[in-house]
N, C-alpha and C positions, 0 to 999 in steps of 0.2 A: 269738287263742290259746285254745285248750279250756278252761273252766273244771273247775279239780277239786273233787272230793266226798271227804271222807272217811271213809274206810269201817272200824268197828268192827270187829272182829272178822273180818277179807277175808284171812284165812288160813284160815277153818274153811269149813266144808262149801256153807253156803248163802252164806258172805260172800264166797268166790272166785270163788261163778258170777255173785252181783250184781256184782262186778267185769266179769267178762266182758260182760258187758250193758251197764254204764254205757261201758264201754271203746267197744263198739257202735254206742252212742247218742253218740258226741261227745265223752262229759266222761274226764276221767285221773282215775279212782281212785284214793286214797292211802290204802293198807292200812295200821291199827292198831292192833298186837296184841302179845299175850305169849308167844305160841306156847307156851303152856302148853296149849293143845290143838287149836292151829292148828297148821298147817306152811309151812315157808318154800317148798319146792318147790310151793305152790298160789298164790303171789304172782308172775304171770305177765303181768298188764296193767298195772300202774303202779308209782310208789315203793313202796315198803316202809320204814315206822318201826317200830321194836321200843320197846315200851311200857308200862306198866300207865295203865290205866284211872282209878286212886287215885293217879298221880305227877302231880296237877296241874303241878308244872314241866314234865314232859316233854307234858302236855298242849298248855300255852301256846307249845313251842319250835313243835312242829307246825304250830298253827296260825298259827305268823308266819313259819314258812319257807314253807308251801304254799300259803297264803292261800287254801282251800276257800271255797267259796261255799252249799255244804251239809252236811250231815253224815246219812249213812245206820247205821242202830245196829245191828248184831247181837252185838256182844260179850254172850255171857250162858253163866249155868249152867244149866245144861237137864234132868238126870238128878233125876225124878221119886221114885227111891229114897232116893236121896241126900238130896233134898230135905226129906223123911219125915223121917231120921236125922240130920240136919245142918242145919236151917232158920238157927242163923246164917251161915254160909257163904253162902246165899243172901241173906241180906237184906243185908251186906257186899258180897258180890260181885257181886250184882246193881241192889242199891238206891244204895247207901253208892257203887256204882264210878257207874252212870248220874248220880247225882247231882253229881258229880267233872264228866264230860263236859259234862252241859248248862250249866253255871256257866260251864264255859272257851269254851265254844260261844258262849257271850252276850258272853262278855269277850273274843272274839276280831271280834263285831260282824255273827257268822252267826246268820240269823233264820230258816231252812230244814230242819226236820228230818223225817226220814224212820226210825222206829221200828219194828224186828221184835218183835210180843207174840206172843200165845198165846191161841188159845180155850179151855187151861187156865184161862182166869180167871173161865171159867163153870162148872167144877166137873162136877158128874154130870147133867146134865141129859136123861134117855131120852125117847124116843120126839117128840123135835122137832127139826127142822133150826135151829139156832144160829141168828141175826142178831147186826146191832150193836144193837138192844135187850134181848135176851135180859138177865136178870139174871146181875152175874156174882158166884159164891160158888166159889171157888178151892178145893179140895181140898186142899193143900199147900203147901210157900212155894214152890216153884217160879211154881205160879198165881199166888198172893199177892205176891210181888214183881214180878213184870210188873203187874199192878194199878194195883201202889202207883209204877212206874214212870209208867204211863199219868197218871195222877193230876197226879204231876209235873210232866208235863210241860204238864196243861190250866194248873195252877197258874204254873208260869213264861211259859205266853200270857199268863194275864189280867196278871201280872208286867210284865211284861220283852218283851211285844210275842213271844213263838216262836213262829211255825207249824209246826203238825207234823202230819202223816199217820202213822196205825199202823194198822197189818196186824194182825189175828188169824187164825192156821191155826192147824192141826193139824197132822200127817203127813207130812214131806218127805221125797220120793222119787227116783229117777234119777240122772242125772247128764248133765254136758255131751255129747250124743250125738258132739262131737267130739274126747272122751279127753282134752280137756288137763287138766280138774280132775274130782274126782267127791266120791265122801264114802265118807271113811276115819277112825275113829276110836280111839283105843286107849283103854282098852279101849272094843270096841264093842260100844253097846246098844240099835242101831235094829234093828227085825223086818225085813227087808227082808236087809240086807247083816248078818245072824247065820244067814239062812235061807241065802245063797249062799256062806257060810262052812262052812254044813253039809253042803251038798250038791257041794261042792269040797275035802272032809275038811279044810278048816282046824282044823273043833272033831266034837268026836265026833256030835253032833247039836243040831238045836234043841230049848229046852227053851221048854214051853208054860204062860206063868205062868198060872196060871186056867182051870179046864175047867170050870167048872160057874154058868158066871155063866147071868144069865135071858137069853140069846139064841138061836137055833135051834141051834148047833153048842155051845153052853157057852163057847165064845171071846168075848174084846172086839171090839166093832168102833169103825172108824175109820174119817174121814175123812184121802186123801190127795191129795196134789196133786205135779204134777213140779217139779222147783229148777229148768227153766227155765220156767218158765209163774210160780213162785212171785216170780221176778228180775223179772219181764220187770214185773209189777204193782212191782214196787217204783219202777221206772226211772221208770213211767206217774205213780206218787204223786209222785215226784220233778220230770215235766216240769211237771204238774198245777201245783203248787207254785211253781217257775220261772216259769212264764207270768203269774202270776196267778190264775187260774183258781179258787186253792182255798181253803183260811182264809185270811185276811189281819188284820193289827192284832192279832195274837194267837190267833189261831183252831187248833183239833182235829179235823179231823173221822178218823172211823174206819171202817174197812172190813174184813169179811171175807173169806178167802179158801178155797173150798174148790167139793167139782164137786157136795154134795149128796146122795151117796151114799157109803154107809159097805160097809167089807168088816170080815170077821173077821179073826182071823189065823188059822183054818183056812183059809178062800178064798185070803187073799194066800198061804198055804203050797202048797196045790195051783196056783195060778195059776204058783207059780214052778218046779214042779217040772213044768208045760204048757211054760210060757216055753223053758225047758234041757232039755228033753226028761233029767231027771236024777231019780232018788229024793230025797228029802228023808230024812234019819233026825232023828225026832223022838221027841222023852219029855215026859213031863207033869209037870207043876210046882204048887208053890202059888202062890196070889195074891199080886201085890204090892203092900202099902199105897199108899194115894192113886192105882190105875190105879180111874177110872171106867168105867161098863159098856157104854156107847155115846157117843160124839162123830160128829157129823156137822153140816159148816156148809155155809149157802150163799153166792154169792155174788152177788146179784141186783143190788145197789146198786153193786160194782165195777165190772159189768157195766154198768150205765146210767153211772155217774157217769165210770168210768174208761178204758171199753172193754176190757176183761181179759175174755178167755178163757180159759179153760182148755182147753187142745186138747188138749197131749200127755196132760194127764192121765188115761188109760187104766191099768188096771191092765199089761198084757202091755206097752207101751210104757215105761212106769216100769221096772218090769223087764229088761225088754230092755237099755235103754241105762246102767240099773245091771249088769247082768252084763256088759257089754261093757267097763265099766271095772275092772269087779271081777277079769277077767282080767289086766287088766294090771298089779296088783299093788298097788296104794295107792303110799304114799309113803313113804321112810324115814327115819329122825333122824339 
């Protein structure tokens, strides 16, 4: 019988793609999601269990019913602007919820845990390619809350033998090439779908938040990874744990996932125009609080240890796959 993996946030963008990748790898993904930002229609590759991470009784019930061998934790609040204006929401929604999940995981006797973190824990470190040893100096409650969860995993590794793999990455883009799942948020906050919305008239124009950054074209620079490459890394990390090749007896390993290359907002806009052969309506806007100038991450260690390669993570490929999904219309409540 195939082993089950509990996937928190499995009805969301990255989580739903992870469920597809897990199913292809021979696991049964069990989605646990409260559907606040996730979509029931995105759960296509295994059982669905509705519930909130703060509901410990519900978590215990799901663990008892499904007996997963591991947890893959994606569920999180992730909007930088909101994290700046409502930090308490992020400390509760990310840190307290993750504590509840970790304690339920351990109570169920599960010891393998894959955590979706973020390179936002590094803050603004311009001019360097970030790696696992770069100092963590988050600029907002989103990055700070993720760093706190990383620390929690290390503490529970020392106290209870929890083995964890932590992945840090920046912007995720693209969609499942088969069109079964994709990126769809309400409201939308991610750059590429916002660009595609502007291209096909779903919004009047793309607002570029900040045009006076110290970059060549004045806009922020970010590293982008194709969602399918990203979830492949998570499955590779899980297999590494399950095979006993990763941390054991309470160890934590961190991997950065990136291409080592950054694209400015205007470069992404230009690429989207080229791929779709459409004009992108744009307007300039003010900077958003908490946005760093340039964030680029390498993945040398993930390649060396896990064999991970971001082969799909070219900007044209990410936009092509996102555009194909975008034209399908997304999900409906």
